[in-house]
Rosetta silent file (secondary structure, phi, psi, omega in degrees, C-alpha in Angstrom):
SEQUENCE: MQEYTDNSTRLGWLLNPQDQQVEIFRRDSPKKVLSVLTQMEAENVLTGFALTRQNIL
SCORE:     score description
SCORE:     0.000 S_00000001
   1 L     0.000  -17.676  179.886   -9.836   -7.252   13.968 S_00000001
   2 H   -68.133  -33.854  177.553  -12.481   -6.768   16.616 S_00000001
   3 H   -60.373  -42.782 -176.647  -11.079   -9.901   18.300 S_00000001
   4 H   -68.633  -34.271 -178.720   -7.584   -8.296   18.338 S_00000001
   5 H   -71.342  -39.639  177.574   -8.762   -5.021   19.713 S_00000001
   6 H   -61.663  -19.505 -179.778  -10.837   -6.927   22.339 S_00000001
   7 L  -108.116   33.122  167.790   -7.570   -8.662   23.418 S_00000001
   8 L    78.614   13.164  173.563   -5.601   -5.384   24.025 S_00000001
   9 L   -74.665  132.273 -173.707   -4.010   -4.832   20.540 S_00000001
  10 L   -82.742  -25.790 -171.748   -3.444   -1.025   20.516 S_00000001
  11 E  -150.633  132.040  176.793   -3.318   -0.541   16.638 S_00000001
  12 E  -138.408  137.237  171.390   -4.458   -2.772   13.677 S_00000001
  13 E  -115.966  130.014  174.183   -4.280   -2.039    9.999 S_00000001
  14 E  -114.348  112.897 -177.404   -6.497   -4.046    7.600 S_00000001
  15 E   -96.420  131.849 -175.409   -5.186   -3.452    4.072 S_00000001
  16 E  -121.871   83.910  178.638   -7.467   -3.747    1.128 S_00000001
  17 L   -55.449  -47.949 -179.171   -5.373   -3.524   -2.096 S_00000001
  18 L   -49.305  -51.866  178.420   -8.356   -4.082   -4.316 S_00000001
  19 L   -90.648    0.857 -171.342  -10.221   -0.984   -3.059 S_00000001
  20 L    44.561   56.833  173.321   -7.021    0.800   -2.119 S_00000001
  21 E  -132.606  157.081  177.874   -8.194    1.369    1.362 S_00000001
  22 E  -130.032  123.494  175.179   -6.923    0.875    4.788 S_00000001
  23 E   -96.016  129.148  176.059   -9.101    0.248    7.881 S_00000001
  24 E  -111.829  123.835 -175.276   -7.464    1.376   11.125 S_00000001
  25 E  -112.977  129.471  167.586   -8.509   -0.125   14.413 S_00000001
  26 E  -119.566  149.745  172.131   -7.603    1.381   17.643 S_00000001
  27 L   -58.110  137.795  171.154   -8.491    0.301   21.196 S_00000001
  28 L    63.485   16.721  176.436  -11.397    2.402   22.521 S_00000001
  29 E  -137.556  153.561 -177.547  -11.895    4.264   19.136 S_00000001
  30 E   -70.122  157.146  176.743  -14.201    3.726   16.297 S_00000001
  31 E   -57.797  142.892  173.664  -12.851    2.088   13.043 S_00000001
  32 E  -121.985  136.106 -177.990  -11.378    4.547   10.595 S_00000001
  33 E  -111.862  119.387  179.011  -11.379    3.962    6.752 S_00000001
  34 E  -125.745  147.946  176.824   -8.680    5.832    4.597 S_00000001
  35 E  -139.322  156.530 -179.754   -8.073    5.655    0.960 S_00000001
  36 L    64.560   50.870  176.979   -5.403    7.049   -1.353 S_00000001
  37 L   -83.801  146.676  176.236   -2.709    6.949    1.156 S_00000001
  38 L  -109.272  -23.192  176.354    0.920    7.784    0.609 S_00000001
  39 E  -162.063  140.623 -179.226    2.241    6.771    3.993 S_00000001
  40 E  -122.979  134.354  172.652    0.961    5.232    7.291 S_00000001
  41 E  -108.387  146.860 -174.809    2.807    5.654   10.605 S_00000001
  42 L   -90.210   21.193 -179.808    2.432    3.374   13.579 S_00000001
  43 L    37.308 -131.164 -173.395    2.234    6.439   15.827 S_00000001
  44 L   -93.314    8.215  167.598    3.462    5.890   19.369 S_00000001
  45 L   -75.162  -44.929  172.339    2.965    2.089   19.087 S_00000001
  46 L  -127.981   79.786 -173.328    5.939    1.376   17.072 S_00000001
  47 L   -49.881  128.800  175.746    7.928    4.586   17.028 S_00000001
  48 L    85.052   -3.179  179.077    9.607    5.320   13.727 S_00000001
  49 L   -91.241  133.554  175.571    7.755    2.517   11.791 S_00000001
  50 E  -144.206  140.715  162.098    6.132    3.605    8.610 S_00000001
  51 E  -105.453  137.902  178.871    4.726    2.098    5.430 S_00000001
  52 E   -99.868  175.709 -172.401    4.691    3.919    2.111 S_00000001
  53 H   -65.888  -40.043 -176.998    2.123    3.463   -0.531 S_00000001
  54 H   -65.831  -20.087  178.850    4.412    1.256   -2.747 S_00000001
  55 H   -96.466  -12.219 -179.338    4.733   -1.228    0.214 S_00000001
  56 H  -100.435  -53.557 -169.193    1.052   -1.171    1.058 S_00000001
  57 L  -117.849    0.000    0.000   -0.994   -1.392   -2.089 S_00000001
């Protein structure tokens, strides 16, 4: 994921279904790890795009 952010990717999600976690990568921000999600939104990168827990893990 670091390679993607180094090459101007604005938002990246690394899904880990085994641990039920999502790592969120943003340009110029530290990685964020979340667990027990119900929904993820793509913020202002893909307006209106969201994944629900059923689709994620």
